N, CA, C, O and the ligand as a Tripos MOL2 file, in Angstrom:
@<TRIPOS>MOLECULE
protein
  297   295    75     0     0
PROTEIN
NO_CHARGES

@<TRIPOS>ATOM
      1 N           0.8370   -1.1980    0.0000 N.3       1 MET1
      2 CA          0.0000    0.0000    0.0000 C.3       1 MET1
      3 C           0.8670    1.2420    0.0000 C.2       1 MET1
      4 O           2.0110    1.2140    0.4550 O.2       1 MET1
      5 N           0.3300    2.3050   -0.5010 N.am      2 ALA2
      6 CA          1.0900    3.5520   -0.5510 C.3       2 ALA2
      7 C           0.7480    4.4040    0.6670 C.2       2 ALA2
      8 O          -0.4190    4.6640    0.9600 O.2       2 ALA2
      9 N           1.7810    4.8230    1.3580 N.am      3 VAL3
     10 CA          1.5790    5.6980    2.5040 C.3       3 VAL3
     11 C           1.8330    7.1330    2.0510 C.2       3 VAL3
     12 O           2.8660    7.4360    1.4540 O.2       3 VAL3
     13 N           0.8940    7.9920    2.3400 N.am      4 VAL4
     14 CA          1.0280    9.4000    1.9650 C.3       4 VAL4
     15 C           1.8990   10.1020    2.9980 C.2       4 VAL4
     16 O           1.6350   10.0260    4.1970 O.2       4 VAL4
     17 N           2.9350   10.7830    2.5300 N.am      5 LEU5
     18 CA          3.8820   11.4160    3.4520 C.3       5 LEU5
     19 C           3.7790   12.9310    3.4880 C.2       5 LEU5
     20 O           4.5450   13.5980    4.1850 O.2       5 LEU5
     21 N           2.8380   13.4660    2.7420 N.am      6 ARG6
     22 CA          2.6170   14.9030    2.8310 C.3       6 ARG6
     23 C           1.1570   15.1460    3.1460 C.2       6 ARG6
     24 O           0.2780   14.4280    2.6710 O.2       6 ARG6
     25 N           0.9080   16.1630    3.9500 N.am      7 ALA7
     26 CA         -0.4660   16.4560    4.3140 C.3       7 ALA7
     27 C          -0.6500   17.9600    4.3980 C.2       7 ALA7
     28 O           0.2990   18.6970    4.6670 O.2       7 ALA7
     29 N          -1.8600   18.4080    4.1690 N.am      8 VAL8
     30 CA         -2.1680   19.8250    4.2780 C.3       8 VAL8
     31 C          -2.8360   20.0660    5.6250 C.2       8 VAL8
     32 O          -3.9520   19.6110    5.8780 O.2       8 VAL8
     33 N          -2.1290   20.7890    6.4760 N.am      9 LEU9
     34 CA         -2.6640   21.1410    7.7910 C.3       9 LEU9
     35 C          -3.5170   22.4000    7.6590 C.2       9 LEU9
     36 O          -3.1420   23.3450    6.9650 O.2       9 LEU9
     37 N          -4.6520   22.4010    8.3250 N.am     10 THR10
     38 CA         -5.4980   23.5860    8.3480 C.3      10 THR10
     39 C          -5.5290   24.1440    9.7590 C.2      10 THR10
     40 O          -5.9300   23.4540   10.6960 O.2      10 THR10
     41 N          -5.1070   25.3880    9.9100 N.am     11 CYS11
     42 CA         -5.0870   26.0250   11.2210 C.3      11 CYS11
     43 C          -6.5110   26.2900   11.6870 C.2      11 CYS11
     44 O          -7.2860   26.9090   10.9590 O.2      11 CYS11
     45 N          -6.8750   25.8330   12.8900 N.am     12 PRO12
     46 CA         -8.2350   26.0380   13.3850 C.3      12 PRO12
     47 C          -8.4730   27.4860   13.8050 C.2      12 PRO12
     48 O          -9.6160   27.9000   13.9950 O.2      12 PRO12
     49 N          -7.4110   28.2400   13.9480 N.am     13 ASP13
     50 CA         -7.5390   29.6100   14.4300 C.3      13 ASP13
     51 C          -7.7180   30.5980   13.2830 C.2      13 ASP13
     52 O          -8.6220   31.4310   13.3240 O.2      13 ASP13
     53 N          -6.8640   30.5160   12.2540 N.am     14 CYS14
     54 CA         -6.9340   31.5010   11.1650 C.3      14 CYS14
     55 C          -7.3220   30.8630    9.8350 C.2      14 CYS14
     56 O          -7.5850   31.5710    8.8630 O.2      14 CYS14
     57 N          -7.3610   29.5340    9.7840 N.am     15 GLY15
     58 CA         -7.7980   28.8710    8.5630 C.3      15 GLY15
     59 C          -6.7030   28.7130    7.5200 C.2      15 GLY15
     60 O          -6.9680   28.2170    6.4250 O.2      15 GLY15
     61 N          -5.4750   29.1230    7.8340 N.am     16 ALA16
     62 CA         -4.3780   28.9950    6.8840 C.3      16 ALA16
     63 C          -4.1010   27.5170    6.6150 C.2      16 ALA16
     64 O          -4.1780   26.6880    7.5210 O.2      16 ALA16
     65 N          -3.7810   27.2000    5.3670 N.am     17 GLN17
     66 CA         -3.4560   25.8230    5.0150 C.3      17 GLN17
     67 C          -1.9930   25.7280    4.6270 C.2      17 GLN17
     68 O          -1.5080   26.5090    3.8090 O.2      17 GLN17
     69 N          -1.2950   24.7740    5.2130 N.am     18 THR18
     70 CA          0.1290   24.6110    4.9830 C.3      18 THR18
     71 C           0.4220   23.1550    4.6780 C.2      18 THR18
     72 O          -0.0020   22.2590    5.4080 O.2      18 THR18
     73 N           1.1500   22.9250    3.5940 N.am     19 GLU19
     74 CA          1.5330   21.5490    3.2810 C.3      19 GLU19
     75 C           2.8050   21.2110    4.0350 C.2      19 GLU19
     76 O           3.7890   21.9490    3.9780 O.2      19 GLU19
     77 N           2.7780   20.0920    4.7400 N.am     20 GLU20
     78 CA          3.9180   19.6760    5.5570 C.3      20 GLU20
     79 C           4.2590   18.2230    5.2740 C.2      20 GLU20
     80 O           3.3880   17.4110    4.9640 O.2      20 GLU20
     81 N           5.5460   17.9130    5.3870 N.am     21 ALA21
     82 CA          5.9640   16.5160    5.3050 C.3      21 ALA21
     83 C           5.7240   15.8600    6.6490 C.2      21 ALA21
     84 O           5.9290   16.4790    7.6930 O.2      21 ALA21
     85 N           5.2880   14.6000    6.6260 N.am     22 MET22
     86 CA          5.0200   13.8930    7.8740 C.3      22 MET22
     87 C           6.1510   12.9110    8.1650 C.2      22 MET22
     88 O           6.5660   12.1660    7.2770 O.2      22 MET22
     89 N           6.6470   12.9020    9.3870 N.am     23 PRO23
     90 CA          7.6380   11.8890    9.7480 C.3      23 PRO23
     91 C           6.9690   10.5220    9.7920 C.2      23 PRO23
     92 O           5.8210   10.3960   10.2180 O.2      23 PRO23
     93 N           7.6950    9.5000    9.3490 N.am     24 THR24
     94 CA          7.0970    8.1550    9.3060 C.3      24 THR24
     95 C           7.2530    7.4260   10.6290 C.2      24 THR24
     96 O           6.5490    6.4490   10.8870 O.2      24 THR24
     97 N           8.1630    7.8880   11.4660 N.am     25 ASP25
     98 CA          8.5000    7.1180   12.6570 C.3      25 ASP25
     99 C           8.1600    7.8440   13.9490 C.2      25 ASP25
    100 O           8.5110    7.3800   15.0330 O.2      25 ASP25
    101 N           7.4830    8.9710   13.8420 N.am     26 ALA26
    102 CA          7.1740    9.7080   15.0570 C.3      26 ALA26
    103 C           5.8670   10.4500   14.8700 C.2      26 ALA26
    104 O           5.4950   10.8090   13.7530 O.2      26 ALA26
    105 N           5.1840   10.6720   15.9570 N.am     27 CYS27
    106 CA          3.9640   11.4570   15.9090 C.3      27 CYS27
    107 C           4.3050   12.9010   16.2330 C.2      27 CYS27
    108 O           5.0660   13.1820   17.1600 O.2      27 CYS27
    109 N           3.7440   13.7930   15.4750 N.am     28 ARG28
    110 CA          3.9940   15.1990   15.7070 C.3      28 ARG28
    111 C           2.9110   15.7050   16.6510 C.2      28 ARG28
    112 O           1.7280   15.7170   16.3100 O.2      28 ARG28
    113 N           3.3340   16.1240   17.8460 N.am     29 ILE29
    114 CA          2.3350   16.4910   18.8490 C.3      29 ILE29
    115 C           2.1700   17.9950   18.9700 C.2      29 ILE29
    116 O           1.3650   18.4750   19.7690 O.2      29 ILE29
    117 N           2.9230   18.7290   18.1870 N.am     30 GLN30
    118 CA          2.8200   20.1790   18.2650 C.3      30 GLN30
    119 C           3.1890   20.7540   16.9130 C.2      30 GLN30
    120 O           4.1250   20.2890   16.2640 O.2      30 GLN30
    121 N           2.4480   21.7680   16.4920 N.am     31 TYR31
    122 CA          2.7700   22.4240   15.2310 C.3      31 TYR31
    123 C           2.3650   23.8830   15.3330 C.2      31 TYR31
    124 O           1.2290   24.2010   15.6860 O.2      31 TYR31
    125 N           3.3010   24.7640   15.0210 N.am     32 GLU32
    126 CA          2.9970   26.1830   15.1090 C.3      32 GLU32
    127 C           2.5960   26.6960   13.7410 C.2      32 GLU32
    128 O           3.3340   26.5410   12.7680 O.2      32 GLU32
    129 N           1.4270   27.3060   13.6710 N.am     33 CYS33
    130 CA          0.9360   27.8550   12.4150 C.3      33 CYS33
    131 C           1.8860   28.9290   11.9070 C.2      33 CYS33
    132 O           2.2560   29.8470   12.6390 O.2      33 CYS33
    133 N           2.2800   28.8000   10.6300 N.am     34 LEU34
    134 CA          3.2200   29.7650   10.0560 C.3      34 LEU34
    135 C           2.5590   31.1090    9.8260 C.2      34 LEU34
    136 O           3.2350   32.1290    9.6990 O.2      34 LEU34
    137 N           1.2490   31.1060    9.7740 N.am     35 SER35
    138 CA          0.5330   32.3240    9.4490 C.3      35 SER35
    139 C           0.2370   33.1800   10.6830 C.2      35 SER35
    140 O           0.4600   34.3900   10.6730 O.2      35 SER35
    141 N          -0.2710   32.5400   11.7530 N.am     36 CYS36
    142 CA         -0.6940   33.3320   12.9100 C.3      36 CYS36
    143 C           0.0420   32.9590   14.1900 C.2      36 CYS36
    144 O          -0.1100   33.6380   15.2050 O.2      36 CYS36
    145 N           0.8350   31.8930   14.1600 N.am     37 GLY37
    146 CA          1.5880   31.5130   15.3480 C.3      37 GLY37
    147 C           0.8160   30.6670   16.3320 C.2      37 GLY37
    148 O           1.3440   30.2980   17.3810 O.2      37 GLY37
    149 N          -0.4410   30.3500   16.0080 N.am     38 PHE38
    150 CA         -1.2430   29.4940   16.8740 C.3      38 PHE38
    151 C          -0.5990   28.1080   16.9510 C.2      38 PHE38
    152 O          -0.2120   27.5400   15.9300 O.2      38 PHE38
    153 N          -0.4870   27.5700   18.1680 N.am     39 VAL39
    154 CA          0.1290   26.2550   18.3280 C.3      39 VAL39
    155 C          -0.9560   25.1800   18.3110 C.2      39 VAL39
    156 O          -1.8160   25.1210   19.1900 O.2      39 VAL39
    157 N          -0.8880   24.3400   17.2930 N.am     40 LEU40
    158 CA         -1.8460   23.2490   17.1720 C.3      40 LEU40
    159 C          -1.3940   22.0830   18.0450 C.2      40 LEU40
    160 O          -0.2150   21.7300   18.0800 O.2      40 LEU40
    161 N          -2.3530   21.4970   18.7440 N.am     41 ARG41
    162 CA         -2.0840   20.2810   19.5050 C.3      41 ARG41
    163 C          -3.1630   19.2680   19.1580 C.2      41 ARG41
    164 O          -4.2740   19.6410   18.7810 O.2      41 ARG41
    165 N          -2.8350   17.9800   19.2850 N.am     42 PRO42
    166 CA         -3.8260   16.9530   18.9110 C.3      42 PRO42
    167 C          -5.0990   17.0700   19.7340 C.2      42 PRO42
    168 O          -5.0660   17.4340   20.9090 O.2      42 PRO42
    169 N          -6.2190   16.7560   19.1000 N.am     43 ARG43
    170 CA         -7.4740   16.6940   19.8290 C.3      43 ARG43
    171 C          -7.4590   15.4580   20.7210 C.2      43 ARG43
    172 O          -6.7160   14.5120   20.4600 O.2      43 ARG43
    173 N          -8.2860   15.4610   21.7840 N.am     44 PRO44
    174 CA         -8.3650   14.2560   22.6220 C.3      44 PRO44
    175 C          -8.7080   13.0380   21.7700 C.2      44 PRO44
    176 O          -9.6360   13.0740   20.9610 O.2      44 PRO44
    177 N          -7.9510   11.9630   21.9600 N.am     45 GLY45
    178 CA         -8.1920   10.7540   21.1820 C.3      45 GLY45
    179 C          -7.2920   10.6270   19.9730 C.2      45 GLY45
    180 O          -7.1420    9.5400   19.4150 O.2      45 GLY45
    181 N          -6.6890   11.7390   19.5640 N.am     46 ASP46
    182 CA         -5.7330   11.6910   18.4590 C.3      46 ASP46
    183 C          -4.3290   11.7520   19.0320 C.2      46 ASP46
    184 O          -4.1070   12.3200   20.1020 O.2      46 ASP46
    185 N          -3.3720   11.1570   18.3040 N.am     47 ASP47
    186 CA         -2.0180   11.1590   18.8380 C.3      47 ASP47
    187 C          -1.0920   12.1140   18.1110 C.2      47 ASP47
    188 O           0.0730   12.2300   18.4930 O.2      47 ASP47
    189 N          -1.5520   12.7950   17.0910 N.am     48 CYS48
    190 CA         -0.6880   13.7770   16.4470 C.3      48 CYS48
    191 C          -1.5210   14.8370   15.7400 C.2      48 CYS48
    192 O          -2.7080   14.6440   15.4750 O.2      48 CYS48
    193 N          -0.8730   15.9630   15.4400 N.am     49 VAL49
    194 CA         -1.6060   17.0850   14.8580 C.3      49 VAL49
    195 C          -2.1240   16.7630   13.4640 C.2      49 VAL49
    196 O          -3.1210   17.3340   13.0230 O.2      49 VAL49
    197 N          -1.4460   15.8460   12.7670 N.am     50 PHE50
    198 CA         -1.9170   15.5180   11.4150 C.3      50 PHE50
    199 C          -3.2610   14.8050   11.4840 C.2      50 PHE50
    200 O          -4.1460   15.0540   10.6650 O.2      50 PHE50
    201 N          -3.4110   13.9120   12.4710 N.am     51 CYS51
    202 CA         -4.6840   13.2030   12.6060 C.3      51 CYS51
    203 C          -5.8210   14.1720   12.9300 C.2      51 CYS51
    204 O          -6.9650   13.9590   12.5280 O.2      51 CYS51
    205 N          -5.4940   15.2390   13.6600 N.am     52 SER52
    206 CA         -6.5340   16.1650   14.0890 C.3      52 SER52
    207 C          -6.8240   17.2590   13.0620 C.2      52 SER52
    208 O          -7.9760   17.6540   12.8830 O.2      52 SER52
    209 N          -5.7930   17.7420   12.3960 N.am     53 PHE53
    210 CA         -5.9800   18.9630   11.6110 C.3      53 PHE53
    211 C          -5.6000   18.8630   10.1390 C.2      53 PHE53
    212 O          -5.8030   19.8160    9.3880 O.2      53 PHE53
    213 N          -5.0550   17.7320    9.7170 N.am     54 ALA54
    214 CA         -4.6530   17.6330    8.3170 C.3      54 ALA54
    215 C          -5.6690   16.8450    7.5100 C.2      54 ALA54
    216 O          -6.5590   16.2010    8.0660 O.2      54 ALA54
    217 N          -5.5230   16.9030    6.1860 N.am     55 ASP55
    218 CA         -6.4420   16.1720    5.3180 C.3      55 ASP55
    219 C          -6.0610   14.6940    5.2250 C.2      55 ASP55
    220 O          -6.7990   13.8890    4.6580 O.2      55 ASP55
    221 N          -4.9090   14.3490    5.7850 N.am     56 THR56
    222 CA         -4.4130   12.9750    5.7270 C.3      56 THR56
    223 C          -3.8970   12.5830    7.1000 C.2      56 THR56
    224 O          -3.1350   13.3480    7.6920 O.2      56 THR56
    225 N          -4.2750   11.4300    7.6350 N.am     57 PRO57
    226 CA         -3.7290   11.0100    8.9260 C.3      57 PRO57
    227 C          -2.2570   10.6350    8.8010 C.2      57 PRO57
    228 O          -1.7560   10.4140    7.6980 O.2      57 PRO57
    229 N          -1.5690   10.5650    9.9370 N.am     58 CYS58
    230 CA         -0.1330   10.3030    9.9150 C.3      58 CYS58
    231 C           0.1440    8.8710    9.4480 C.2      58 CYS58
    232 O          -0.7240    8.0020    9.5320 O.2      58 CYS58
    233 N           1.3630    8.6400    8.9550 N.am     59 PRO59
    234 CA          1.6840    7.3240    8.3770 C.3      59 PRO59
    235 C           1.3720    6.1310    9.2810 C.2      59 PRO59
    236 O           0.8070    5.1570    8.7830 O.2      59 PRO59
    237 N           1.7010    6.1410   10.5740 N.am     60 PRO60
    238 CA          1.3590    4.9730   11.4010 C.3      60 PRO60
    239 C          -0.1480    4.7140   11.4450 C.2      60 PRO60
    240 O          -0.5790    3.5620   11.4870 O.2      60 PRO60
    241 N          -0.9340    5.7660   11.4350 N.am     61 VAL61
    242 CA         -2.3880    5.5920   11.4400 C.3      61 VAL61
    243 C          -2.8800    5.0920   10.0840 C.2      61 VAL61
    244 O          -3.7910    4.2680   10.0160 O.2      61 VAL61
    245 N          -2.2780    5.5900    9.0130 N.am     62 GLN62
    246 CA         -2.6370    5.0790    7.6840 C.3      62 GLN62
    247 C          -2.3980    3.5780    7.6120 C.2      62 GLN62
    248 O          -3.2290    2.8310    7.0950 O.2      62 GLN62
    249 N          -1.2530    3.1420    8.1380 N.am     63 GLU63
    250 CA         -0.9240    1.7160    8.1050 C.3      63 GLU63
    251 C          -1.8940    0.9190    8.9710 C.2      63 GLU63
    252 O          -2.3340   -0.1640    8.5870 O.2      63 GLU63
    253 N          -2.2240    1.4600   10.1400 N.am     64 ALA64
    254 CA         -3.1440    0.7560   11.0300 C.3      64 ALA64
    255 C          -4.5160    0.6220   10.3780 C.2      64 ALA64
    256 O          -5.1650   -0.4200   10.4770 O.2      64 ALA64
    257 N          -4.9510    1.6970    9.7080 N.am     65 ARG65
    258 CA         -6.2610    1.6350    9.0510 C.3      65 ARG65
    259 C          -6.2510    0.6460    7.8920 C.2      65 ARG65
    260 O          -7.2260   -0.0720    7.6700 O.2      65 ARG65
    261 N          -5.1380    0.6140    7.1530 N.am     66 ALA66
    262 CA         -5.0290   -0.3180    6.0370 C.3      66 ALA66
    263 C          -5.0770   -1.7560    6.5460 C.2      66 ALA66
    264 O          -5.7010   -2.6250    5.9380 O.2      66 ALA66
    265 N          -4.4030   -1.9900    7.6770 N.am     67 ARG67
    266 CA         -4.4330   -3.3420    8.2600 C.3      67 ARG67
    267 C          -5.8360   -3.6980    8.7120 C.2      67 ARG67
    268 O          -6.2880   -4.8270    8.5200 O.2      67 ARG67
    269 N          -6.5220   -2.7460    9.3080 N.am     68 GLU68
    270 CA         -7.8880   -2.9970    9.7620 C.3      68 GLU68
    271 C          -8.7920   -3.3580    8.5870 C.2      68 GLU68
    272 O          -9.5830   -4.2980    8.6620 O.2      68 GLU68
    273 N          -8.6620   -2.5940    7.4970 N.am     69 GLN69
    274 CA         -9.4960   -2.8600    6.3280 C.3      69 GLN69
    275 C          -9.1810   -4.2100    5.7380 C.2      69 GLN69
    276 O         -10.0830   -4.9520    5.3500 O.2      69 GLN69
    277 N          -7.8960   -4.5380    5.6680 N.am     70 ALA70
    278 CA         -7.5020   -5.8420    5.1260 C.3      70 ALA70
    279 C          -8.0620   -6.9490    6.0110 C.2      70 ALA70
    280 O          -8.5160   -7.9820    5.5180 O.2      70 ALA70
    281 N          -8.0270   -6.7200    7.3340 N.am     71 GLY71
    282 CA         -8.4960   -7.7340    8.2570 C.3      71 GLY71
    283 C          -9.9850   -7.9630    8.1760 C.2      71 GLY71
    284 O         -10.4440   -9.0950    8.3300 O.2      71 GLY71
    285 N         -10.7620   -6.9010    7.9350 N.am     72 THR72
    286 CA        -12.2110   -7.0700    7.9120 C.3      72 THR72
    287 C         -12.6770   -7.7380    6.6320 C.2      72 THR72
    288 O         -13.7580   -8.3260    6.5930 O.2      72 THR72
    289 N         -11.8600   -7.6480    5.5730 N.am     73 ARG73
    290 CA        -12.2760   -8.2710    4.3260 C.3      73 ARG73
    291 C         -12.0610   -9.7850    4.3540 C.2      73 ARG73
    292 O         -12.7430  -10.5270    3.6460 O.2      73 ARG73
    293 N         -11.1360  -10.2250    5.1520 N.am     74 GLU74
    294 CA        -10.8080  -11.6570    5.1590 C.3      74 GLU74
    295 C         -11.7600  -12.4560    6.0560 C.2      74 GLU74
    296 O         -11.6220  -13.6730    6.1730 O.2      74 GLU74
    297 ZN         -3.1230   30.0920   12.0230 Zn       75 ZN75
@<TRIPOS>BOND
     1     1     2 1
     2     2     3 1
     3     3     4 2
     4     3     5 am
     5     5     6 1
     6     6     7 1
     7     7     8 2
     8     7     9 am
     9     9    10 1
    10    10    11 1
    11    11    12 2
    12    11    13 am
    13    13    14 1
    14    14    15 1
    15    15    16 2
    16    15    17 am
    17    17    18 1
    18    18    19 1
    19    19    20 2
    20    19    21 am
    21    21    22 1
    22    22    23 1
    23    23    24 2
    24    23    25 am
    25    25    26 1
    26    26    27 1
    27    27    28 2
    28    27    29 am
    29    29    30 1
    30    30    31 1
    31    31    32 2
    32    31    33 am
    33    33    34 1
    34    34    35 1
    35    35    36 2
    36    35    37 am
    37    37    38 1
    38    38    39 1
    39    39    40 2
    40    39    41 am
    41    41    42 1
    42    42    43 1
    43    43    44 2
    44    43    45 am
    45    45    46 1
    46    46    47 1
    47    47    48 2
    48    47    49 am
    49    49    50 1
    50    50    51 1
    51    51    52 2
    52    51    53 am
    53    53    54 1
    54    54    55 1
    55    55    56 2
    56    55    57 am
    57    57    58 1
    58    58    59 1
    59    59    60 2
    60    59    61 am
    61    61    62 1
    62    62    63 1
    63    63    64 2
    64    63    65 am
    65    65    66 1
    66    66    67 1
    67    67    68 2
    68    67    69 am
    69    69    70 1
    70    70    71 1
    71    71    72 2
    72    71    73 am
    73    73    74 1
    74    74    75 1
    75    75    76 2
    76    75    77 am
    77    77    78 1
    78    78    79 1
    79    79    80 2
    80    79    81 am
    81    81    82 1
    82    82    83 1
    83    83    84 2
    84    83    85 am
    85    85    86 1
    86    86    87 1
    87    87    88 2
    88    87    89 am
    89    89    90 1
    90    90    91 1
    91    91    92 2
    92    91    93 am
    93    93    94 1
    94    94    95 1
    95    95    96 2
    96    95    97 am
    97    97    98 1
    98    98    99 1
    99    99   100 2
   100    99   101 am
   101   101   102 1
   102   102   103 1
   103   103   104 2
   104   103   105 am
   105   105   106 1
   106   106   107 1
   107   107   108 2
   108   107   109 am
   109   109   110 1
   110   110   111 1
   111   111   112 2
   112   111   113 am
   113   113   114 1
   114   114   115 1
   115   115   116 2
   116   115   117 am
   117   117   118 1
   118   118   119 1
   119   119   120 2
   120   119   121 am
   121   121   122 1
   122   122   123 1
   123   123   124 2
   124   123   125 am
   125   125   126 1
   126   126   127 1
   127   127   128 2
   128   127   129 am
   129   129   130 1
   130   130   131 1
   131   131   132 2
   132   131   133 am
   133   133   134 1
   134   134   135 1
   135   135   136 2
   136   135   137 am
   137   137   138 1
   138   138   139 1
   139   139   140 2
   140   139   141 am
   141   141   142 1
   142   142   143 1
   143   143   144 2
   144   143   145 am
   145   145   146 1
   146   146   147 1
   147   147   148 2
   148   147   149 am
   149   149   150 1
   150   150   151 1
   151   151   152 2
   152   151   153 am
   153   153   154 1
   154   154   155 1
   155   155   156 2
   156   155   157 am
   157   157   158 1
   158   158   159 1
   159   159   160 2
   160   159   161 am
   161   161   162 1
   162   162   163 1
   163   163   164 2
   164   163   165 am
   165   165   166 1
   166   166   167 1
   167   167   168 2
   168   167   169 am
   169   169   170 1
   170   170   171 1
   171   171   172 2
   172   171   173 am
   173   173   174 1
   174   174   175 1
   175   175   176 2
   176   175   177 am
   177   177   178 1
   178   178   179 1
   179   179   180 2
   180   179   181 am
   181   181   182 1
   182   182   183 1
   183   183   184 2
   184   183   185 am
   185   185   186 1
   186   186   187 1
   187   187   188 2
   188   187   189 am
   189   189   190 1
   190   190   191 1
   191   191   192 2
   192   191   193 am
   193   193   194 1
   194   194   195 1
   195   195   196 2
   196   195   197 am
   197   197   198 1
   198   198   199 1
   199   199   200 2
   200   199   201 am
   201   201   202 1
   202   202   203 1
   203   203   204 2
   204   203   205 am
   205   205   206 1
   206   206   207 1
   207   207   208 2
   208   207   209 am
   209   209   210 1
   210   210   211 1
   211   211   212 2
   212   211   213 am
   213   213   214 1
   214   214   215 1
   215   215   216 2
   216   215   217 am
   217   217   218 1
   218   218   219 1
   219   219   220 2
   220   219   221 am
   221   221   222 1
   222   222   223 1
   223   223   224 2
   224   223   225 am
   225   225   226 1
   226   226   227 1
   227   227   228 2
   228   227   229 am
   229   229   230 1
   230   230   231 1
   231   231   232 2
   232   231   233 am
   233   233   234 1
   234   234   235 1
   235   235   236 2
   236   235   237 am
   237   237   238 1
   238   238   239 1
   239   239   240 2
   240   239   241 am
   241   241   242 1
   242   242   243 1
   243   243   244 2
   244   243   245 am
   245   245   246 1
   246   246   247 1
   247   247   248 2
   248   247   249 am
   249   249   250 1
   250   250   251 1
   251   251   252 2
   252   251   253 am
   253   253   254 1
   254   254   255 1
   255   255   256 2
   256   255   257 am
   257   257   258 1
   258   258   259 1
   259   259   260 2
   260   259   261 am
   261   261   262 1
   262   262   263 1
   263   263   264 2
   264   263   265 am
   265   265   266 1
   266   266   267 1
   267   267   268 2
   268   267   269 am
   269   269   270 1
   270   270   271 1
   271   271   272 2
   272   271   273 am
   273   273   274 1
   274   274   275 1
   275   275   276 2
   276   275   277 am
   277   277   278 1
   278   278   279 1
   279   279   280 2
   280   279   281 am
   281   281   282 1
   282   282   283 1
   283   283   284 2
   284   283   285 am
   285   285   286 1
   286   286   287 1
   287   287   288 2
   288   287   289 am
   289   289   290 1
   290   290   291 1
   291   291   292 2
   292   291   293 am
   293   293   294 1
   294   294   295 1
   295   295   296 2
@<TRIPOS>SUBSTRUCTURE
     1 MET1         2 RESIDUE 1 A MET
     2 ALA2         6 RESIDUE 1 A ALA
     3 VAL3        10 RESIDUE 1 A VAL
     4 VAL4        14 RESIDUE 1 A VAL
     5 LEU5        18 RESIDUE 1 A LEU
     6 ARG6        22 RESIDUE 1 A ARG
     7 ALA7        26 RESIDUE 1 A ALA
     8 VAL8        30 RESIDUE 1 A VAL
     9 LEU9        34 RESIDUE 1 A LEU
    10 THR10       38 RESIDUE 1 A THR
    11 CYS11       42 RESIDUE 1 A CYS
    12 PRO12       46 RESIDUE 1 A PRO
    13 ASP13       50 RESIDUE 1 A ASP
    14 CYS14       54 RESIDUE 1 A CYS
    15 GLY15       58 RESIDUE 1 A GLY
    16 ALA16       62 RESIDUE 1 A ALA
    17 GLN17       66 RESIDUE 1 A GLN
    18 THR18       70 RESIDUE 1 A THR
    19 GLU19       74 RESIDUE 1 A GLU
    20 GLU20       78 RESIDUE 1 A GLU
    21 ALA21       82 RESIDUE 1 A ALA
    22 MET22       86 RESIDUE 1 A MET
    23 PRO23       90 RESIDUE 1 A PRO
    24 THR24       94 RESIDUE 1 A THR
    25 ASP25       98 RESIDUE 1 A ASP
    26 ALA26      102 RESIDUE 1 A ALA
    27 CYS27      106 RESIDUE 1 A CYS
    28 ARG28      110 RESIDUE 1 A ARG
    29 ILE29      114 RESIDUE 1 A ILE
    30 GLN30      118 RESIDUE 1 A GLN
    31 TYR31      122 RESIDUE 1 A TYR
    32 GLU32      126 RESIDUE 1 A GLU
    33 CYS33      130 RESIDUE 1 A CYS
    34 LEU34      134 RESIDUE 1 A LEU
    35 SER35      138 RESIDUE 1 A SER
    36 CYS36      142 RESIDUE 1 A CYS
    37 GLY37      146 RESIDUE 1 A GLY
    38 PHE38      150 RESIDUE 1 A PHE
    39 VAL39      154 RESIDUE 1 A VAL
    40 LEU40      158 RESIDUE 1 A LEU
    41 ARG41      162 RESIDUE 1 A ARG
    42 PRO42      166 RESIDUE 1 A PRO
    43 ARG43      170 RESIDUE 1 A ARG
    44 PRO44      174 RESIDUE 1 A PRO
    45 GLY45      178 RESIDUE 1 A GLY
    46 ASP46      182 RESIDUE 1 A ASP
    47 ASP47      186 RESIDUE 1 A ASP
    48 CYS48      190 RESIDUE 1 A CYS
    49 VAL49      194 RESIDUE 1 A VAL
    50 PHE50      198 RESIDUE 1 A PHE
    51 CYS51      202 RESIDUE 1 A CYS
    52 SER52      206 RESIDUE 1 A SER
    53 PHE53      210 RESIDUE 1 A PHE
    54 ALA54      214 RESIDUE 1 A ALA
    55 ASP55      218 RESIDUE 1 A ASP
    56 THR56      222 RESIDUE 1 A THR
    57 PRO57      226 RESIDUE 1 A PRO
    58 CYS58      230 RESIDUE 1 A CYS
    59 PRO59      234 RESIDUE 1 A PRO
    60 PRO60      238 RESIDUE 1 A PRO
    61 VAL61      242 RESIDUE 1 A VAL
    62 GLN62      246 RESIDUE 1 A GLN
    63 GLU63      250 RESIDUE 1 A GLU
    64 ALA64      254 RESIDUE 1 A ALA
    65 ARG65      258 RESIDUE 1 A ARG
    66 ALA66      262 RESIDUE 1 A ALA
    67 ARG67      266 RESIDUE 1 A ARG
    68 GLU68      270 RESIDUE 1 A GLU
    69 GLN69      274 RESIDUE 1 A GLN
    70 ALA70      278 RESIDUE 1 A ALA
    71 GLY71      282 RESIDUE 1 A GLY
    72 THR72      286 RESIDUE 1 A THR
    73 ARG73      290 RESIDUE 1 A ARG
    74 GLU74      294 RESIDUE 1 A GLU
    75 ZN75       297 GROUP 0 **** ****
């Protein structure tokens, strides 16, 4: 499966959208908006800012979801 390594983060404060590369081996728990300086933190239940605020979940979550889908089909 293809893991997407870039995601567009949307700032909840000013609405600015920024494309960022996602690390494959770590969860990003903090991200400062380049536009307004607002510090994004994961929502409760999410483990990284990409899962909470980006259009694409982080790579470990993508892999977990792919495994879940594969498992339910079998
Ligand atoms: Zn912002």
